[in-house]
C-alpha positions as CSV (number, residue, x, y, z in Angstrom):
1,M,23.9,121.6,-49.8
2,P,24.4,119.0,-52.5
3,D,21.4,118.2,-54.7
4,A,19.3,115.3,-53.3
5,T,18.5,112.5,-55.7
6,I,14.7,112.0,-55.9
7,I,13.4,108.6,-56.8
8,P,9.9,108.6,-58.2
9,A,7.6,106.5,-56.0
10,E,6.3,104.2,-58.7
11,P,9.8,103.0,-59.8
12,A,10.8,102.6,-56.2
13,V,7.8,100.2,-55.6
14,E,8.7,98.2,-58.7
15,T,12.3,97.9,-57.5
16,L,11.1,96.7,-54.1
17,L,8.8,94.1,-55.7
18,K,11.6,92.8,-57.9
19,A,13.9,92.5,-55.0
20,G,11.2,90.6,-53.1
21,K,10.7,88.3,-56.0
22,A,14.4,87.6,-56.2
23,M,14.6,86.9,-52.4
24,A,11.5,84.6,-52.5
25,L,12.4,81.2,-51.0
26,P,10.1,78.3,-50.3
27,V,9.0,77.9,-46.7
28,T,8.1,74.5,-45.3
29,D,4.9,74.4,-43.2
30,Y,2.2,72.0,-42.2
31,G,2.6,68.6,-43.8
32,G,6.0,69.4,-45.4
33,T,4.4,71.2,-48.3
34,P,6.5,74.3,-49.5
35,F,4.8,77.6,-50.3
36,V,5.8,81.1,-51.1
37,V,3.8,84.4,-51.2
38,V,4.0,86.2,-54.5
39,P,2.0,89.0,-56.2
40,K,-1.2,87.9,-57.9
41,D,0.2,88.4,-61.5
42,Y,3.4,86.6,-60.8
43,R,4.2,83.5,-62.9
44,V,4.2,80.6,-60.4
45,E,5.9,78.4,-63.0
46,S,9.1,80.3,-62.5
47,L,9.3,79.1,-58.9
48,E,9.5,75.4,-59.8
49,K,13.2,75.6,-59.9
50,L,13.2,76.4,-56.1
51,L,11.2,73.2,-55.3
52,P,12.8,70.0,-54.2
53,A,12.5,67.3,-56.9
54,Q,9.7,65.4,-55.0
55,F,7.4,68.4,-55.2
56,V,7.7,69.1,-58.9
57,A,5.2,66.4,-60.0
58,P,1.5,66.7,-58.8
59,Q,1.0,65.2,-55.3
60,W,-2.7,64.7,-55.7
61,V,-5.4,64.5,-58.4
62,N,-7.4,67.7,-58.8
63,Q,-10.1,66.7,-61.2
64,R,-13.9,67.1,-61.5
65,V,-15.9,65.0,-64.0
66,A,-19.6,65.3,-64.8
67,F,-21.5,62.4,-66.2
68,Q,-24.9,62.1,-68.0
69,D,-25.8,58.5,-67.2
70,A,-25.4,56.2,-64.3
71,G,-23.5,53.5,-66.2
72,S,-20.6,55.9,-67.1
73,F,-20.6,57.3,-63.6
74,C,-20.3,53.8,-62.0
75,D,-17.5,52.8,-64.5
76,Y,-15.5,55.9,-63.6
77,V,-15.9,55.4,-59.9
78,K,-14.9,51.7,-60.1
79,Q,-11.7,52.6,-62.0
80,F,-10.4,55.1,-59.5
81,K,-12.1,54.2,-56.1
82,T,-10.1,53.5,-53.0
83,F,-11.1,52.5,-49.5
84,R,-11.7,56.2,-48.8
85,T,-14.1,56.9,-51.7
86,Q,-17.5,58.1,-50.7
87,I,-20.7,58.7,-52.7
88,F,-23.3,61.3,-51.7
89,G,-26.8,61.4,-53.2
90,R,-29.6,64.0,-53.1
91,V,-33.2,62.9,-53.9
92,Q,-35.8,65.5,-54.6
93,D,-39.4,65.6,-55.9
94,T,-38.1,66.7,-59.3
95,G,-34.8,64.8,-59.7
96,C,-31.7,63.2,-58.3
97,S,-28.0,64.0,-58.2
98,L,-24.9,62.1,-57.0
99,E,-21.4,63.1,-56.2
100,A,-18.5,60.7,-55.7
101,V,-15.5,62.0,-53.8
102,I,-12.7,59.6,-54.8
103,D,-10.1,61.0,-52.3
104,Y,-12.5,61.4,-49.3
105,H,-11.2,61.5,-45.7
106,T,-9.8,58.4,-44.2
107,P,-12.5,56.7,-42.0
108,K,-11.9,55.4,-38.5
109,A,-10.8,51.8,-38.1
110,G,-12.3,50.4,-34.9
111,R,-10.9,52.5,-32.1
112,V,-8.1,54.0,-34.1
113,E,-8.7,57.7,-34.9
114,A,-8.9,58.8,-38.6
115,S,-5.7,60.1,-40.1
116,A,-5.2,63.7,-41.4
117,P,-8.0,65.0,-43.6
118,E,-7.7,64.4,-47.4
119,R,-7.9,67.0,-50.1
120,T,-11.3,65.8,-51.6
121,A,-10.2,67.3,-54.9
122,H,-11.0,64.3,-57.2
123,R,-14.8,64.2,-57.8
124,A,-17.3,62.7,-60.2
125,T,-20.9,64.0,-60.4
126,L,-24.1,62.7,-62.0
127,V,-27.3,64.7,-62.4
128,L,-30.1,62.5,-63.8
129,E,-31.7,64.1,-66.9
130,Q,-35.5,63.9,-67.3
131,T,-36.7,62.3,-70.5
132,A,-38.5,64.4,-73.2
133,E,-41.7,62.4,-72.7
134,W,-41.7,63.1,-68.9
135,K,-41.1,66.8,-69.5
136,A,-43.9,67.0,-72.1
137,W,-46.3,65.2,-69.8
138,M,-45.6,67.2,-66.7
139,A,-45.5,70.5,-68.6
140,K,-49.3,70.0,-69.4
141,D,-50.2,68.6,-66.0
142,R,-53.1,70.6,-64.5
143,Q,-53.0,73.0,-67.5
144,K,-56.5,73.7,-68.9
145,M,-56.8,73.1,-72.6
146,A,-59.5,73.8,-75.2
147,Q,-61.2,70.9,-76.8
148,T,-59.1,70.8,-80.0
149,E,-55.9,71.6,-78.1
150,F,-56.6,68.6,-75.8
151,A,-57.1,66.3,-78.8
152,L,-53.9,67.5,-80.4
153,F,-51.9,66.9,-77.2
154,I,-53.3,63.3,-77.0
155,E,-52.4,62.7,-80.6
156,E,-48.9,64.0,-80.3
157,N,-48.2,61.9,-77.2
158,D,-50.0,58.7,-78.3
159,R,-46.8,56.6,-77.9
160,V,-46.9,56.9,-74.0
161,F,-50.6,55.8,-73.6
162,R,-51.3,52.3,-72.4
163,S,-55.0,52.7,-71.6
164,P,-56.9,53.8,-73.6
165,G,-54.7,52.7,-76.5
166,G,-54.9,51.9,-80.1
167,A,-58.3,52.2,-81.7
168,D,-59.9,53.6,-78.5
169,L,-57.4,56.5,-78.4
170,R,-57.9,57.3,-82.1
171,E,-61.6,57.3,-81.7
172,M,-61.5,59.7,-78.8
173,V,-59.2,62.1,-80.7
174,L,-61.5,62.0,-83.8
175,S,-64.6,62.5,-81.7
176,L,-63.1,65.6,-80.0
177,E,-61.9,67.0,-83.3
178,G,-65.1,66.2,-85.2
179,H,-67.3,68.0,-82.7
180,C,-65.2,71.1,-82.2
181,N,-68.2,73.3,-83.0
182,A,-70.7,71.5,-80.8
183,R,-72.5,73.2,-77.9
184,F,-72.2,71.2,-74.8
185,N,-75.1,70.8,-72.4
186,S,-73.9,68.5,-69.6
187,A,-71.2,66.2,-68.4
188,I,-71.5,63.4,-65.9
189,R,-69.2,60.7,-64.6
190,L,-70.5,57.2,-65.0
191,Q,-70.2,54.4,-62.5
192,D,-67.3,52.8,-64.4
193,G,-65.4,56.0,-64.2
194,R,-65.9,57.2,-67.7
195,V,-67.2,60.8,-68.5
196,K,-70.3,61.2,-70.7
197,I,-70.7,64.6,-72.3
198,S,-73.9,65.6,-74.0
199,Y,-73.9,68.1,-76.9
200,E,-75.9,69.5,-79.8
201,E,-74.7,70.9,-83.0
202,D,-76.1,72.4,-86.2
203,V,-76.5,70.1,-89.2
204,E,-77.9,70.4,-92.6
205,V,-80.4,67.8,-93.8
206,R,-81.9,68.0,-97.3
207,G,-81.1,71.7,-97.6
208,S,-82.6,72.6,-94.3
209,Q,-80.8,73.5,-91.1
210,G,-81.4,71.6,-87.9
211,A,-79.9,70.7,-84.6
212,A,-78.6,67.2,-83.8
213,T,-77.9,65.9,-80.3
214,G,-75.3,63.3,-79.2
215,H,-72.8,62.5,-76.6
216,L,-69.1,61.8,-76.2
217,E,-67.7,59.2,-73.8
218,L,-64.2,59.7,-72.5
219,P,-62.1,57.7,-70.0
220,G,-62.0,59.0,-66.5
221,E,-58.4,58.1,-66.1
222,F,-55.3,57.7,-68.3
223,L,-52.7,55.0,-67.8
224,C,-49.3,55.8,-69.4
225,G,-45.9,54.3,-69.5
226,I,-43.2,57.0,-69.1
227,A,-39.6,56.9,-68.0
228,P,-38.8,59.8,-65.7
229,F,-35.1,59.7,-66.4
230,E,-32.8,58.9,-69.3
231,G,-31.4,55.4,-69.3
232,M,-34.2,53.7,-67.4
233,G,-37.4,51.9,-68.3
234,P,-40.9,53.4,-68.2
235,Y,-42.9,53.7,-65.1
236,E,-46.7,53.4,-64.7
237,V,-48.1,56.9,-64.6
238,R,-51.8,57.4,-63.8
239,S,-53.7,60.7,-64.4
240,R,-57.3,61.7,-63.8
241,L,-59.3,63.4,-66.5
242,R,-60.9,66.7,-65.4
243,Y,-63.3,69.0,-67.3
244,R,-65.3,72.2,-66.9
245,L,-68.4,73.4,-68.8
246,A,-68.8,77.1,-69.2
247,E,-71.1,78.9,-71.7
248,R,-71.7,75.6,-73.4
249,R,-67.9,75.2,-74.1
250,I,-65.8,72.6,-72.5
251,T,-62.2,72.6,-71.3
252,F,-60.1,69.6,-70.3
253,W,-57.1,69.0,-68.2
254,Y,-55.5,66.0,-66.3
255,E,-54.0,65.6,-62.9
256,T,-51.1,63.2,-62.6
257,I,-51.4,61.1,-59.5
258,T,-48.4,61.5,-57.1
259,P,-45.7,62.4,-59.7
260,H,-43.2,63.1,-56.9
261,V,-43.6,59.5,-55.7
262,I,-42.7,58.3,-59.2
263,V,-39.6,60.5,-59.4
264,R,-38.4,59.5,-55.9
265,D,-39.0,55.9,-56.6
266,A,-37.1,56.1,-59.9
267,A,-34.3,58.0,-58.1
268,R,-34.0,55.3,-55.4
269,Q,-33.8,52.7,-58.1
270,V,-30.8,54.5,-59.6
271,L,-29.2,54.8,-56.1
272,D,-29.6,51.1,-55.6
273,E,-28.0,50.4,-59.0
274,V,-25.0,52.6,-58.2
275,E,-24.5,51.0,-54.8
276,K,-24.6,47.5,-56.4
277,A,-22.2,48.5,-59.2
278,T,-19.7,50.4,-57.1
279,E,-20.0,48.4,-53.9
280,I,-20.1,51.8,-52.0
281,K,-23.0,52.8,-49.8
282,V,-24.6,56.0,-51.0
283,L,-25.2,58.5,-48.2
284,L,-28.1,60.9,-48.6
285,G,-26.8,64.4,-48.3
286,T,-24.7,67.0,-50.1
287,L,-21.2,68.5,-49.7
288,E,-21.1,72.1,-48.6
């Protein structure tokens, strides 16, 4: 019996793969677009010679662009929009995002059914960025602060205050810092909304120690002007002053009134500006 030729399994598989690659021919399917099945590591560029001339150049735009401000987003959409372009928006308590699909599906025209679905591969997105001032203000919202820490926070953010402002704000900071060693006895809210805090502290008069009493008066509410998002003007932000006395020490915090309403209102303003600039109705929703 003549000796049989044994072909190792691995080279045989490689031979079959090469043969399959050599026999690969484009197949026309739905929409007249040719395709061919190849191994995942196969260089698709080498198949271009098999394509008809009309398929060598890209047949659609496959592009995603992310923007940081509404103006640039609108400019881009206006440059490339068609009658199919659609913009989707999502408004939340913490922010807002928009996505424009330049090549969205063709809509119905009267009783005429829409044509074949589009690729929706050309998109522009915008995620509104919160300002540093808004982040700083909301980071301390409802966070308890010691007396000196509270004074430092007010001093560092004095540019956003509208009321109190100027001399009143500086006086409040100096009073808080100047009586950091005081022992507080009581705090009451006056009829005009201010908070009156009584204290006593040790003083030295003519070489002898004694105790002096006094009081601080702080506003019951802060009025600030803060822009929630980059590229827009400031919004009126109101916050209530809160305090707590414990072991003759006092802690402060503030509670911003309906911050989610401010964010949503600012987001709606941006959506209105986008609609006006692009002349495209923004639909509230997201693409899955």
